Structures are given as structure tokens and as C-alpha cells.
VOPAGU-2260 file (C-alpha; in pm, 1 decimal, decimal comma):
REM VOPAGU-2260
SITE   aa  ch    i         X         Y         Z
SITE  MET   A    0    -471,6     110,4    2944,1
SITE  PRO   A    1    -376,3     330,8    2639,9
SITE  VAL   A    2    -641,4     493,3    2454,6
SITE  ILE   A    3    -555,7     453,0    2058,3
SITE  HIS   A    4    -712,8     763,4    1922,3
SITE  LYS   A    5    -675,9     776,2    1504,1
SITE  ALA   A    6    -635,0    1046,2    1252,9
SITE  LEU   A    7    -659,5    1142,2     931,1
SITE  LEU   A    8    -453,7    1433,1     823,8
SITE  LYS   A    9    -592,9    1599,6     469,5
SITE  VAL   A   10    -277,4    1713,2     317,7
SITE  THR   A   11    -252,4    1904,9      -8,1
SITE  CYS   A   12     105,0    1809,2    -188,1
SITE  CYS   A   13     310,1    2122,6    -165,5
SITE  ILE   A   14     678,8    2225,0    -226,6
SITE  ALA   A   15     669,1    2541,9     -28,8
SITE  PRO   A   16     735,6    2438,8     394,5
SITE  CYS   A   17     488,6    2636,9     493,8
SITE  MET   A   18     188,4    2422,4     415,5
SITE  LEU   A   19      52,0    2258,9     682,1
SITE  GLY   A   20    -214,1    1942,7     742,8
SITE  LEU   A   21    -555,6    1966,9     889,8
SITE  PHE   A   22    -663,5    1734,9    1085,3
SITE  ALA   A   23    -975,4    1458,0    1090,6
SITE  ALA   A   24   -1201,8    1246,5    1357,8
SITE  LEU   A   25   -1271,9     868,6    1265,2
SITE  PRO   A   26   -1374,9     641,7    1504,6
SITE  ALA   A   27   -1118,1     372,0    1604,7
SITE  SER   A   28   -1166,4      36,2    1515,0
SITE  ALA   A   29   -1102,5    -318,7    1624,9
SITE  GLN   A   30    -743,6    -340,2    1386,1
SITE  ASP   A   31    -609,9     -34,8    1588,0
SITE  SER   A   32    -473,6    -196,8    1867,3
SITE  ASP   A   33    -270,9    -381,6    1594,4
SITE  ALA   A   34     -39,9     -85,3    1634,2
SITE  PHE   A   35      29,7    -131,2    1972,8
SITE  LYS   A   36     174,8    -444,9    1962,8
SITE  SER   A   37     496,9    -363,4    2099,3
SITE  PHE   A   38     280,3    -255,3    2436,1
SITE  LYS   A   39     302,6    -597,2    2548,0
SITE  GLN   A   40     101,5    -501,4    2900,3
SITE  LEU   A   41    -196,1    -546,5    2650,8
SITE  ASP   A   42    -261,5    -844,6    2593,3
SITE  GLY   A   43     -39,6   -1052,8    2803,3
SITE  PRO   A   44      76,7   -1073,8    3187,0
SITE  ALA   A   45     348,1    -867,4    3362,4
SITE  LYS   A   46     700,0    -950,6    3247,7
SITE  MET   A   47     989,7    -867,5    3465,4
SITE  PRO   A   48    1235,8    -671,4    3301,6
SITE  LYS   A   49    1635,8    -808,2    3161,3
SITE  VAL   A   50    1945,2    -700,3    3364,8
SITE  ASN   A   51    2169,0    -613,5    3152,5
SITE  ALA   A   52    2431,8    -491,2    3378,3
SITE  PHE   A   53    2479,4    -452,3    3787,3
SITE  SER   A   54    2729,9    -312,1    3987,2
SITE  GLY   A   55    2568,6    -222,5    4357,0
SITE  THR   A   56    2831,4    -199,6    4607,4
SITE  PRO   A   57    2704,6    -353,1    4929,9
SITE  THR   A   58    2729,8    -150,9    5284,7
SITE  ALA   A   59    3031,0    -161,0    5570,7
SITE  SER   A   60    2720,4    -365,9    5707,6
SITE  GLY   A   61    2712,5    -599,6    5375,8
SITE  TYR   A   62    2319,3    -527,9    5276,0
SITE  LEU   A   63    2176,1    -430,1    4968,7
SITE  LYS   A   64    1806,5    -319,0    4968,6
SITE  GLU   A   65    1562,6    -369,3    4692,4
SITE  VAL   A   66    1399,2    -118,3    4517,5
SITE  ARG   A   67    1101,4    -172,5    4253,0
SITE  PHE   A   68    1077,8      73,6    3963,7
SITE  ASP   A   69     730,4     152,4    3754,2
SITE  ALA   A   70     643,0     349,4    3497,6
SITE  LYS   A   71     338,5     480,5    3312,0
SITE  LEU   A   72     247,6     723,1    3016,5
SITE  SER   A   73      10,4     931,5    3205,9
SITE  ALA   A   74     -78,3     960,7    3526,1
SITE  THR   A   75    -412,4     762,5    3475,1
SITE  SER   A   76    -228,8     473,8    3264,0
SITE  ASP   A   77    -170,5     129,0    3379,9
SITE  VAL   A   78     172,1      88,1    3432,3
SITE  MET   A   79     399,3     -42,3    3123,9
SITE  GLN   A   80     526,1    -393,0    3128,9
SITE  GLU   A   81     735,0    -364,8    2803,0
SITE  GLY   A   82     906,5    -103,2    2593,2
SITE  LEU   A   83    1081,3      13,7    2898,8
SITE  ALA   A   84    1480,3     120,3    2942,8
SITE  TRP   A   85    1599,0     184,5    3305,7
SITE  ARG   A   86    1910,5     285,8    3359,9
SITE  VAL   A   87    2042,3     397,1    3751,9
SITE  PHE   A   88    2311,3     616,4    3789,1
SITE  SER   A   89    2636,2     716,7    4075,8
SITE  PRO   A   90    2545,1    1125,2    4157,9
SITE  ILE   A   91    2915,0    1140,8    4169,5
SITE  ALA   A   92    3105,4    1244,5    3846,3
SITE  GLY   A   93    3380,6     942,7    3719,0
SITE  PRO   A   94    3718,2    1059,1    3607,0
SITE  ASP   A   95    3545,0    1120,2    3208,1
SITE  GLY   A   96    3295,5    1377,8    3396,3
SITE  LYS   A   97    3051,7    1114,4    3340,5
SITE  LEU   A   98    2840,1     957,0    3594,1
SITE  PRO   A   99    2874,0     613,3    3613,6
SITE  LEU   A  100    2614,0     349,0    3553,5
SITE  ILE   A  101    2516,3     133,0    3844,4
SITE  ALA   A  102    2257,2     -87,6    3704,0
SITE  SER   A  103    1984,2     -82,3    3381,9
SITE  ALA   A  104    1727,3    -296,1    3248,2
SITE  ASN   A  105    1523,5    -337,0    2973,4
SITE  GLY   A  106    1159,6    -437,8    2998,0
SITE  GLY   A  107     855,5    -297,5    3228,9
SITE  SER   A  108     894,7    -260,5    3581,7
SITE  ALA   A  109    1197,7    -314,0    3733,5
SITE  ASP   A  110    1378,0    -429,2    4011,8
SITE  PHE   A  111    1712,6    -303,7    4181,9
SITE  GLN   A  112    1931,9    -397,1    4466,8
SITE  LEU   A  113    2135,4    -107,8    4568,9
SITE  SER   A  114    2287,3      41,9    4884,2
SITE  PRO   A  115    2225,3     295,6    5103,8
SITE  GLY   A  116    2301,1     631,9    4941,6
SITE  ASP   A  117    2210,9     835,9    4641,0
SITE  TYR   A  118    2109,8     777,5    4260,7
SITE  PHE   A  119    1991,7     947,5    3907,3
SITE  VAL   A  120    1730,5     693,3    3797,0
SITE  ASN   A  121    1669,0     790,6    3448,6
SITE  VAL   A  122    1381,2     521,7    3250,2
SITE  ALA   A  123    1339,7     567,0    2830,0
SITE  PHE   A  124    1005,9     470,6    2636,0
SITE  GLY   A  125    1146,2     597,4    2283,7
SITE  ARG   A  126    1212,9     952,8    2263,2
SITE  ALA   A  127    1065,5     952,1    2524,9
SITE  GLY   A  128    1214,8     996,2    2907,8
SITE  LEU   A  129    1266,1    1111,4    3272,1
SITE  THR   A  130    1518,0    1151,0    3542,6
SITE  LYS   A  131    1444,0    1116,9    3868,1
SITE  LYS   A  132    1698,4    1175,7    4192,8
SITE  LEU   A  133    1614,2     885,3    4469,8
SITE  THR   A  134    1766,6     851,2    4808,1
SITE  VAL   A  135    1764,6     495,5    4982,1
SITE  PRO   A  136    1803,2     523,2    5367,3
SITE  ASP   A  137    1999,2     301,2    5544,6
SITE  ASP   A  138    1719,4     236,2    5742,0
SITE  GLY   A  139    1387,7     151,6    5669,5
SITE  GLU   A  140    1227,8      25,4    5369,7
SITE  VAL   A  141    1206,1     143,7    5013,4
SITE  SER   A  142     873,2     261,5    4859,9
SITE  ARG   A  143     747,7     141,9    4548,6
SITE  GLN   A  144     881,9     432,5    4252,2
SITE  THR   A  145     635,5     508,8    4027,7
SITE  LEU   A  146     737,5     727,1    3746,5
SITE  VAL   A  147     508,1     951,2    3497,4
SITE  LEU   A  148     664,6     983,0    3162,3
SITE  ASP   A  149     414,6    1170,6    3019,7
SITE  ALA   A  150     469,1    1039,7    2668,1
SITE  GLY   A  151     237,6     852,5    2403,1
SITE  GLY   A  152     280,4     785,9    2037,3
SITE  PHE   A  153     207,7     821,8    1677,2
SITE  VAL   A  154     196,0     562,2    1362,8
SITE  LEU   A  155     250,3     754,4    1022,8
SITE  ASN   A  156     133,7     674,7     676,8
SITE  ALA   A  157     -27,8     824,7     409,6
SITE  VAL   A  158    -208,2     760,9      55,2
SITE  ALA   A  159    -190,9     926,7    -290,9
SITE  GLY   A  160    -498,2    1128,4    -406,9
SITE  THR   A  161    -813,0    1038,8    -211,7
SITE  ASP   A  162    -743,1     697,9     -97,3
SITE  SER   A  163    -451,9     551,5    -320,8
SITE  ARG   A  164    -230,7     326,4    -169,7
SITE  ILE   A  165     182,5     422,9    -157,8
SITE  PRO   A  166     417,9     150,1     -96,8
SITE  PRO   A  167     563,8     166,3     154,2
SITE  THR   A  168     962,9     138,5      -6,8
SITE  GLN   A  169     839,4     529,8    -130,1
SITE  LEU   A  170     737,7     659,5     145,9
SITE  SER   A  171     944,5     814,4     432,1
SITE  PHE   A  172     887,5    1032,6     696,2
SITE  SER   A  173    1072,6    1255,6     921,7
SITE  VAL   A  174     994,1    1396,1    1282,3
SITE  TYR   A  175    1071,1    1756,1    1364,0
SITE  SER   A  176    1023,4    1979,7    1701,7
SITE  SER   A  177     752,0    2212,1    1633,6
SITE  ASP   A  178     977,7    2523,7    1763,0
SITE  VAL   A  179    1079,7    2718,2    1457,7
SITE  LYS   A  180    1465,7    2882,5    1501,0
SITE  ALA   A  181    1546,2    3247,0    1421,9
SITE  ASN   A  182    1662,2    3160,8    1138,5
SITE  GLY   A  183    1354,1    2945,0    1036,1
SITE  ASP   A  184    1506,3    2577,4    1114,1
SITE  ARG   A  185    1363,9    2273,2    1311,8
SITE  SER   A  186    1531,8    2055,9    1578,0
SITE  LEU   A  187    1513,9    1720,2    1424,5
SITE  VAL   A  188    1376,4    1431,3    1598,2
SITE  MET   A  189    1373,7    1163,6    1391,2
SITE  SER   A  190    1445,3    1075,1    1069,2
SITE  ASP   A  191    1390,4     801,8     808,0
SITE  VAL   A  192    1059,5     703,7     984,7
SITE  LYS   A  193     902,5     455,3     824,0
SITE  PRO   A  194     501,0     397,9     759,3
SITE  ASN   A  195     326,2     178,4    1018,6
SITE  THR   A  196     614,8     256,1    1284,0
SITE  MET   A  197     498,4     331,3    1563,5
SITE  VAL   A  198     723,3     648,6    1680,4
SITE  ARG   A  199     717,7     681,2    2053,0
SITE  LEU   A  200     776,9    1050,1    2197,8
SITE  ALA   A  201     693,0    1334,0    2503,0
SITE  ALA   A  202     384,2    1460,5    2512,2
SITE  GLY   A  203     399,7    1780,1    2267,4
SITE  THR   A  204     293,1    1898,2    1891,9
SITE  TYR   A  205     578,1    1772,0    1619,9
SITE  HIS   A  206     639,1    1904,8    1290,8
SITE  VAL   A  207     615,6    1607,4    1031,2
SITE  VAL   A  208     721,2    1588,6     680,7
SITE  SER   A  209     631,1    1308,3     502,7
SITE  ASN   A  210     814,6    1202,4      74,9
SITE  TYR   A  211     713,0    1034,6    -173,7
SITE  GLY   A  212     945,9     937,6    -350,0
SITE  ASP   A  213    1227,7    1174,3    -404,9
SITE  VAL   A  214    1213,6    1429,7    -642,1
SITE  ASN   A  215     918,3    1684,2    -532,4
SITE  ALA   A  216     643,1    1478,8    -369,8
SITE  VAL   A  217     661,8    1627,5     -30,6
SITE  VAL   A  218     370,5    1713,2     225,7
SITE  ARG   A  219     392,7    1818,5     625,6
SITE  ALA   A  220     137,5    1862,9     921,2
SITE  ASP   A  221     161,6    1924,7    1245,7
SITE  ILE   A  222      84,0    1638,7    1444,5
SITE  GLN   A  223     -73,2    1628,1    1831,7
SITE  VAL   A  224     148,8    1369,3    2067,2
SITE  GLU   A  225    -133,1    1319,8    2381,8
SITE  ALA   A  226       5,7    1119,0    2667,1
SITE  GLY   A  227    -112,3     742,4    2738,5
SITE  LYS   A  228    -220,9     781,3    2365,2
SITE  LEU   A  229    -122,8     671,7    2015,8
SITE  THR   A  230    -281,3     888,0    1694,1
SITE  GLN   A  231    -272,8     721,7    1380,8
SITE  ALA   A  232    -211,3     955,3    1141,9
SITE  VAL   A  233    -284,8     950,9     700,7
SITE  LEU   A  234    -108,5    1193,6     506,7
SITE  GLN   A  235    -243,8    1277,1     170,6
SITE  HIS   A  236      12,6    1331,0    -173,5
SITE  LYS   A  237    -128,7    1555,4    -452,1
SITE  ALA   A  238     136,3    1360,4    -661,5
SITE  ALA   A  239     144,9    1074,6    -864,7
SITE  GLN   A  240     407,1     811,0   -1056,3
SITE  VAL   A  241     513,6     895,8   -1389,0
SITE  ASN   A  242     710,5     662,9   -1630,9
SITE  LEU   A  243     863,7     857,3   -1924,2
SITE  LYS   A  244     989,5     717,3   -2270,2
SITE  LEU   A  245    1129,2     859,4   -2569,2
SITE  VAL   A  246     894,7     653,9   -2866,6
SITE  SER   A  247     910,4     646,2   -3266,9
SITE  GLN   A  248     544,9     581,2   -3241,7
SITE  PRO   A  249     286,7     562,7   -3044,1
SITE  GLY   A  250     306,9     255,4   -2804,6
SITE  GLY   A  251     630,4     175,4   -2929,8
SITE  GLU   A  252     930,6      77,3   -2742,0
SITE  ALA   A  253    1190,8     322,1   -2549,5
SITE  VAL   A  254    1468,3     443,0   -2698,8
SITE  ALA   A  255    1797,5     371,5   -2493,2
SITE  ASP   A  256    2062,1     614,4   -2423,7
SITE  THR   A  257    1802,9     890,0   -2413,9
SITE  ALA   A  258    1888,2    1194,1   -2155,6
SITE  TRP   A  259    1630,3    1405,4   -1959,9
SITE  SER   A  260    1506,3    1696,8   -1837,8
SITE  LEU   A  261    1238,8    1756,2   -1605,6
SITE  LEU   A  262    1112,2    2136,8   -1578,5
SITE  THR   A  263     825,7    2281,5   -1406,4
SITE  ALA   A  264     544,3    2504,4   -1582,3
SITE  ALA   A  265     756,0    2809,2   -1472,5
SITE  GLY   A  266    1085,4    2645,3   -1648,5
SITE  ASP   A  267    1236,2    2498,0   -1323,0
SITE  VAL   A  268    1442,8    2212,9   -1352,2
SITE  VAL   A  269    1280,0    1942,2   -1151,2
SITE  ASN   A  270    1463,6    1632,6   -1187,6
SITE  GLU   A  271    1745,6    1483,6   -1467,7
SITE  SER   A  272    1815,8    1169,9   -1578,6
SITE  VAL   A  273    1971,6     922,8   -1831,6
SITE  SER   A  274    1720,7     610,6   -1898,1
SITE  ALA   A  275    1541,4     475,4   -2152,7
SITE  TYR   A  276    1302,1     474,5   -1880,2
SITE  PRO   A  277    1275,3     688,5   -1634,6
SITE  THR   A  278    1012,5     671,2   -1310,7
SITE  MET   A  279    1017,4     908,8   -1085,3
SITE  VAL   A  280     691,7    1041,9    -867,1
SITE  LEU   A  281     563,2    1434,6    -884,4
SITE  ALA   A  282     347,9    1648,8    -741,4
SITE  GLU   A  283      28,2    1768,4    -889,4
SITE  GLY   A  284      90,3    2008,2   -1173,5
SITE  ASP   A  285     225,1    2090,9   -1495,1
SITE  TYR   A  286     497,1    1990,0   -1649,2
SITE  LEU   A  287     751,2    1962,1   -1928,0
SITE  ALA   A  288     922,5    1659,3   -2083,2
SITE  VAL   A  289    1281,2    1725,3   -2275,0
SITE  ALA   A  290    1462,3    1403,3   -2432,2
SITE  ARG   A  291    1717,0    1456,7   -2620,8
SITE  ASN   A  292    1892,8    1108,4   -2789,3
SITE  LYS   A  293    2216,7    1200,6   -3005,0
SITE  ASP   A  294    2175,8    1483,6   -3181,1
SITE  LYS   A  295    1883,2    1599,8   -3138,3
SITE  ILE   A  296    1571,7    1719,1   -2853,0
SITE  TYR   A  297    1264,0    1614,9   -2809,8
SITE  GLN   A  298     987,7    1778,9   -2594,2
SITE  ARG   A  299     599,4    1703,6   -2477,3
SITE  ASP   A  300     398,8    1924,7   -2202,3
SITE  PHE   A  301     182,5    1698,0   -1956,1
SITE  SER   A  302       5,5    1694,4   -1664,8
SITE  VAL   A  303     -26,5    1550,2   -1351,4
SITE  LYS   A  304    -316,0    1438,5   -1142,2
SITE  ALA   A  305    -265,1    1292,0    -800,5
SITE  GLY   A  306    -332,2     942,5    -744,3
SITE  ARG   A  307    -299,6     901,9   -1078,5
SITE  ASN   A  308     -13,1     690,5   -1228,5
SITE  ALA   A  309      73,6     733,7   -1587,4
SITE  ASP   A  310     320,5     705,4   -1865,2
SITE  VAL   A  311     433,6     962,6   -2069,4
SITE  GLU   A  312     557,3     939,3   -2474,0
SITE  VAL   A  313     726,1    1139,3   -2606,2
SITE  LEU   A  314     763,4    1120,6   -2986,2
SITE  MET   A  315    1003,3    1163,5   -3220,7
SITE  ARG   A  316     849,6    1295,6   -3452,6
SITE  ALA   A  317     571,4    1614,0   -3481,7
SITE  PRO   A  318     232,4    1457,1   -3389,0
SITE  GLN   A  319     -95,1    1465,3   -3623,1
SITE  ALA   A  320    -273,3    1568,0   -3291,6
SITE  PRO   A  321    -267,7    1965,4   -3282,4
SITE  ASP   A  322    -298,1    1963,7   -2856,1
SITE  GLN   A  323     -19,5    1693,2   -2790,9
SITE  ARG   A  324     231,7    1988,7   -2857,2
SITE  ASN   A  325     533,5    1755,4   -2934,8
SITE  GLU   A  326     789,1    1842,8   -3080,1
SITE  ALA   A  327    1160,2    1781,5   -3282,0
SITE  ILE   A  328    1446,7    2063,9   -3228,9
SITE  ASP   A  329    1802,5    2056,2   -3317,5
SITE  ASP   A  330    2090,4    2017,1   -3066,9
SITE  PRO   A  331    2224,8    2343,4   -3098,4
SITE  ASP   A  332    2566,2    2131,1   -2926,0
């Protein structure tokens, strides 16, 4: 039975691509098994796979031989009963240069009726796969074939601040190879992975990028996939959601037809929009909100704290409090 491994990644929200996450092991709980619901062998009897195609050609003697295929995630794991895709190919390329597909099946262990001869058998488990050459002899039975995938998986999620829940619709993950090319890029393995989705991969280390919102709340971490295990990883975003509005008085209604520019403390433009009430997720730090309405420009400095969603009001008049630093400026245009 696959082993469930749970990990919490404490990752600092950053824009720089070089920041990596740190792991802290947590004890597994009874809820961990929910993540393996698609591994039906944990909670149900073995099932025969669905055969999608078959084009075996009998020999001159007119007989086919039954060949049984099993697959395991690791050498010590149980035989997989679901989640596999089997493909059997002829070793002789067709006119198009591709190997002809002889038979296929989806599910767990697979039984194929094959003529004596040579074949290539491929089994895939998500993005993990293995191909083996098989010879079906003219005489005698064919032994049961067991393929070891050396694969596992992980389930990704993230929090804001210490433990603030992030709506799944605002989260997405991309999975890259851990190897860095000469130009500094990494090979993309999977993109737009949703939270709480089991990702099936060959054993190894992968570079995961988490995006909270679509501005600058990004964290990165290297995650190890172990054969036969499911890793649950939670990344930590130091970010929060901010709602901006231009008002004539504190607590007032947002003024329509307002153009916004958002700058970092260093003066770099982070985001621009035209909206009475723009909402965005920002990495922790100091910002300057600039609102343009008609022939006037208004601005205000504010700070974002991890996990603390906030409304930021920009007043259309100079504030009484000296620490608010809100001012109106004539539009030079």
C-alpha cells in the first residue's frame, strides 16, 4: 500500500525567482487517505481494466496467447488496481514512421491476447511512465509481467501568512524540472495545477511555483517525490488581498471612472487598472497607490501585511492626520 507523507513548506513570498521553500515534517492524519481516492486499490477490490482497442493478428496456427501485466509504484508497493494506462506497440514502424498501436487498456492490471512475436509495452501513471520490450514465444506460456514505475505524487496547497485560507480560485501551481538549463530556464512539466489535485510523477525532485492572484504574490519550492508515496505540501505566501477605492471622505462610496497605478516603494509599477473598486493580491511590502480621476491625481502610501486583507482608501482631499500622507496633485496633462 502506498505510504502517505505530509509536509508543510514555509516559503517566503517573493518576486525573486531564486527563493526556495523549506520543509517541516508533520504527522500523517486519518484525512490523508482522502488524497489517494483515485488510488482505488486502497479501498476496493481489484478491477479489470477497460480495453479500448485491440488488433492482434493470429499466427499461421491461428492462436493467441494471454499475457498478464501488473504495475507497482515501487518494488515494495502493492500492485496498482487503478489509474494506469497500458499501450502495446508493434516494434516495426508504419509508413508514418510511428510504431503501430496493437492494444490499449485503462485501469489496473491488464490482460492482452497477443500473437507470438516482439512488442513494446508502455504503462503510464500520470506523467510517470515505463516502456518494456516483450517477446511472446511460439511455445510455452508467457510469465506474468510486473513493471515497477518508480513513481509517486504530491498534492499542493497554500496559505497566506501563518494559516489564512486562500480561496482555491485564486491559487495556481506550475511544476518544473529541478534541472536548470544554461540560459537559466527550467523545463515545464505541468502548468495551471489546481490546489488539492493529486499530481502523479516519476520519483525525483521538482521545482514548484505557486501564484496567489495575478500580480506579484509568487513563492517557489523544491519538492521531492518518493516512489510509492504521496506528499502533501502547503506553501506559505507572505501576501494579502487589497481593495482600493478613491473616496471623498473616509468610509465613503468609491468614485467611479478612476484609473489606478500601483507602485512599489522603489517606484516600480506593479499593476494598473481602471475601476472604481479594484481588488488585487499583493506581496508583503510598502506600496504607493496613485488614483487619477478627471483632471486630478491623488496618492497614498500603504503597507501590506501577510494574511491581513485590507481596504485602502485614497481621499480626494488632504487628510487631517499627518501620518496618512494623502495628497491631491494637479494632472500635468
